[in-house]
N, C-alpha and C positions, 0 to 999 in steps of 0.2 A: 655369756652370762649377763644377767640383768644387773645394771648398776644404778638403778633408781629404786627408792623405797618410800613407803608410807608407814608412819609410826603412829600408834594409838596408845594413849595413856589414860587409864581409869582405874580407880581402886576397887571397883566392883567387878568381879570376874564375869558375872552374867552379862553385864554391859559390854565388857571387853570382848567376850566371845561373840556376842551378837553383832557388834560393830565390825569386828574382824571378818566374820563370816560374810556380812553384807558387802564390805569393801572388796574382799577377795572374789566374790561372785560378780561384782561389777567389772573389775579390772583384770581378773584372771592372772596370767603369767607376765603381765606388763610391768609389774613391780615386785619387789621383795616386801614382805610385811613383817613388822616387828611390834611387839607389845610390851608395855611396862605397867606396873601396878601403882607407881607413885612418881612424883617429880624427880627424885634422886635417881631412881632406876631409869626413868625416861632420858635424863641427861647422859647417863652412862651408855645407853643404847645409841644415842645420837653420836657420841664421841667415838664409840667402837665403829660405827658405820663410816664416819668420816675418815678414820684411820685406815679403813679398807677401801677408801676412794669410792664409796657408795653415796650417791647424792640423795639425801632425803628431800623429797619434793613437797610432801604434805605431812603435817603433824596435826592430829586430832587429840585434844586434851580435855579431860573433865575439868570442871572448876573446883568443886568441893572435894578435896582430897586431904587426908591426914598429912601434917607437915606443911608443905608449901601449897598454897592455893593455885589454881590454874592460871590466873592472870599474872601472878608473880613468876611462875614457872615459864610462861611464854615470853615474858620480858627477858629472862635469862637466856632462853633459847634464841631470841632475836639478837641479843648481844653477840652471840657466837655464830649464829647461822641466819643472817638477815634475809636471805633470798628464798626462804621456805614459806609455803602457804600455811598459815596458822589458823586453825579452826578450834573454837571452844565449844564443847558439848556440855550442856548443863540443864539441870532442872531447877537450879537454885541460885545462880549468880545474880547479884543485884546489878542495877544499871551502872553504878560507879565502878564495879569490877570489870564490866564489859568495856566501858569507856576507857579505863586504865589500860586494858589490853590493846584497844584500838590505837591509843595515843603512843604508848610506850613499847608495844610489841609488834606493831604493824598487823594486828589481828585482821584477818581477811573476812571472817564471818563467825557468827555464833549460831548454834543449832540448839533449840530447846528439846529436852527429853519430855515425852517420847518423840522420836523422829520417824520419818518414813524413809525407806530405801531410796525412793525417787528424790526426796529432798537432799539426802546425803550425796547421792550421785551428782545432782545438778550443781551443788555448791563445790564439791571437789573438782569436778570437770571445769567449772568456770574459773576456779582458783588456779588450776594447772595451766589453762589457756592464758591467764593473765601473766604468769611468770615466764611462759614460753615466748611471750611478746617482747620481753625485756632483752 
């Protein structure tokens, strides 16, 4: 059984579907894939996976979501799961939010919407390589 996962969080279903489809096409059955529509749901998914001893390797989160913004969410994620590659996907984050996530959440990268599958793959693979070196 696969015990590594990639989690995506975005409040727009069309983005979540597209992101998930691209990531699953890139990595196939190498990972489990989980999706959440907001920060609260995202944290619940992370905790459930941790309880099942599944290692979340990468989290890709939107920035502009109802409730908690992506930088704040990733800071909370980092407090509980520091060794995860954190990527913020956004069309709207301001520089201060990106900087906040870099400083306080160990943000690995941010990807501007719209993105390309090649860009997504390169960033995720580079992030995974970085944590495998640790």
